[in-house]
C-alpha positions in Angstrom: 119.2 138.2 232.5 117.1 137.8 235.7 116.5 135.7 238.8 113.3 133.6 238.0 111.7 134.6 241.4 112.3 138.6 240.5 110.8 137.8 237.3 107.7 136.2 238.6 107.2 139.0 241.0 107.3 141.4 238.2 104.7 139.6 236.6 102.5 139.9 239.8 102.5 136.4 240.9 103.5 136.9 244.7 106.4 138.2 246.7 110.2 137.0 245.9 109.7 135.0 249.0 106.4 133.2 248.0 107.7 132.7 244.4 110.8 131.0 246.0 108.0 128.4 247.7 106.0 127.9 244.3 109.6 127.2 242.4 110.5 124.6 245.4 107.0 123.0 245.3 107.3 122.4 241.7 104.8 125.0 240.4 106.9 126.7 237.6 108.5 125.6 234.3 110.6 127.1 232.3 110.6 126.3 228.3 108.4 123.4 229.1 111.1 122.1 231.8 110.3 121.5 235.4 112.7 123.9 237.4 113.1 123.6 241.2 116.5 125.0 242.3 116.1 128.5 244.1 118.3 131.2 242.5 117.8 130.3 238.7 118.5 133.0 236.4 116.5 133.3 233.3 116.6 135.8 229.8 113.3 137.6 230.2 113.1 138.2 226.8 113.6 134.7 225.4 112.3 132.5 228.2 109.0 131.4 228.3 107.7 130.8 232.3 104.7 128.8 233.1 103.6 129.1 236.8 100.6 126.5 237.8 99.9 126.1 233.9 99.6 130.0 233.4 102.1 131.9 231.2 103.5 135.0 232.6 104.1 138.5 231.1 105.7 141.2 233.2 103.6 144.1 234.7 104.9 146.9 232.6 105.8 150.0 234.4 105.8 153.3 232.8 108.0 156.1 233.4 107.7 159.8 233.1 110.6 162.0 233.9 111.3 165.8 233.5 115.0 166.6 232.6 116.6 169.7 232.8 119.2 169.2 230.2 122.5 171.0 230.3 124.3 171.9 226.8 127.1 169.7 225.8 124.7 166.6 225.6 122.9 165.2 222.6 119.2 163.8 223.0 119.7 160.4 222.0 120.0 156.8 223.6 123.2 156.5 222.4 125.8 158.2 220.0 128.3 156.9 217.5 130.7 159.9 218.1 130.8 159.4 221.4 129.2 162.2 222.9 127.4 162.4 226.2 123.9 161.6 225.7 121.0 162.5 228.0 120.7 159.0 229.2 124.3 159.5 230.9 122.3 161.6 233.4 119.4 159.4 234.3 119.5 156.5 236.7 116.7 154.5 235.8 117.1 150.6 235.0 114.1 150.5 232.5 115.2 152.0 228.8 113.3 155.5 228.6 113.5 157.7 225.2 113.4 161.3 225.0 110.2 162.9 223.5 111.3 165.1 221.0 114.6 166.9 220.9 117.2 170.1 222.1 119.9 171.0 220.3 123.5 169.7 221.7 123.9 173.7 222.8 120.4 174.1 224.1 119.2 173.3 227.6 115.9 173.0 229.3 112.8 171.0 229.8 113.0 167.5 228.2 110.6 164.5 228.8 111.5 161.1 228.8 109.5 157.9 228.8 109.2 154.1 228.4 105.3 155.1 227.2 105.9 154.8 223.5 102.1 155.9 222.6 102.0 158.7 224.7 105.6 159.7 222.9 104.5 159.4 219.7 101.0 161.6 220.4 103.3 164.5 221.8 105.2 164.6 219.4 102.6 164.6 216.7 102.1 167.8 214.7 98.3 167.5 214.8 98.2 168.4 218.7 100.2 171.7 218.4 101.6 171.6 221.9 103.2 174.7 222.8 107.0 175.0 223.7 108.1 178.0 225.8 111.7 179.2 225.2 113.8 181.8 226.5 116.4 183.4 224.1 119.2 185.7 224.3 120.3 187.4 221.3 123.1 189.9 220.7 122.1 193.4 220.3 118.6 194.9 220.2 115.6 193.7 218.0 113.1 196.0 216.4 109.5 195.9 216.2 109.2 195.2 212.7 111.6 192.3 213.3 109.1 190.9 216.0 106.4 191.2 214.0 108.2 189.0 211.1 108.8 186.2 213.6 105.2 186.6 214.9 103.8 186.0 211.3 106.1 183.3 210.5 109.6 183.3 208.4 110.6 181.3 205.8 113.4 178.7 207.0 114.6 176.4 203.9 111.7 177.4 201.7 109.0 176.6 204.1 107.0 179.3 206.4 106.9 178.9 210.0 103.9 179.1 211.8 102.7 181.9 213.7 105.0 182.4 217.2 104.5 184.2 220.2 107.6 186.2 220.6 108.1 188.9 223.6 110.8 191.0 225.0 111.8 190.1 228.6 114.9 192.1 229.3 117.0 194.5 227.4 120.6 195.3 228.2 123.0 197.5 226.6 124.7 194.4 224.5 121.8 191.6 224.6 118.0 191.1 224.5 116.3 188.3 226.0 112.9 187.2 224.6 110.4 184.5 225.3 109.3 182.5 222.4 106.5 180.0 222.1 106.0 177.7 219.2 104.5 174.4 218.4 106.6 173.0 215.8 109.5 171.0 216.0 111.9 171.8 212.9 115.7 171.3 213.4 117.3 174.6 214.8 114.2 176.2 214.6 114.4 179.3 216.9 118.0 180.1 215.8 117.1 180.0 212.2 114.2 182.0 212.8 115.9 184.9 214.5 118.6 184.5 211.5 116.1 185.4 209.1 116.1 188.8 210.7 119.7 189.2 211.3 119.9 188.0 214.7 122.4 185.5 216.5 121.3 183.7 219.2 123.5 183.2 222.3 121.6 181.1 224.7 118.5 179.0 224.2 116.5 177.2 226.7 113.3 175.9 227.1 111.1 176.5 230.1 107.7 174.7 229.4 105.8 172.2 227.4 102.1 173.0 227.2 101.3 173.4 231.1 104.2 171.7 232.4 106.9 174.0 233.5 110.6 173.3 234.2 110.5 175.4 237.5 113.4 175.5 239.8 115.0 172.0 238.4 118.9 172.3 238.5 120.9 171.7 235.5 121.6 168.1 234.9 118.9 167.1 237.5 115.6 165.1 236.8 112.4 164.6 238.8 109.5 161.8 238.3 106.1 163.5 237.4 103.8 163.3 240.0 100.3 161.8 239.0 98.6 165.0 238.7 101.8 166.1 236.1 101.0 162.8 234.3 97.6 163.6 233.8 98.4 167.2 232.7 100.7 165.7 230.2 98.3 163.0 228.7 95.5 165.6 228.2 97.9 167.7 226.2 97.2 165.2 223.5 93.2 164.5 223.9 
């Protein structure tokens, strides 16, 4: 439900105050009936509003957001099991949708938008958009095992595409690597390492294409700048 003057303003008619004047002057009809009472509330998805003989349609505003998803949240608008979703972290009145997914226990960069065309384009395999991850595994990894991952390994009967895999840091107990893939198969990176006998204990997506997560804190989000939105759209061209 929405106030009639606000709906008219969102349709680009005029300011709310100016819309109130149009209503009181008898210039507005809702579902074919003249409405002159200020404060009238309508159902924006069902009611038809005509102002000065013109049917009104809201001017759609697209939102483009980057979220630093923490562990313990699922990439869904809702969850039948009652688990926390990434939408619990976003304070935007418009309904947004995650572009792709991150596992429940994976953190990092997630794009959310209400631009359905762009979301579908970004997820389409033909664009082969690189996703950058930081992965920490238990123990060490040999050069031959790295080459297997780089050349592609078989997961559930299907070979993965070639990947970029390089060591970032070594310690006595763990190895941290950067992994770059353009596919989006379920639990792909964890399963890739499993094929060479390695267990991933930490996984974070740090970038998508030319967009980087940067210093955005866990659980926080930001609206993309016009330049960043342009970068995002250029990924699908």
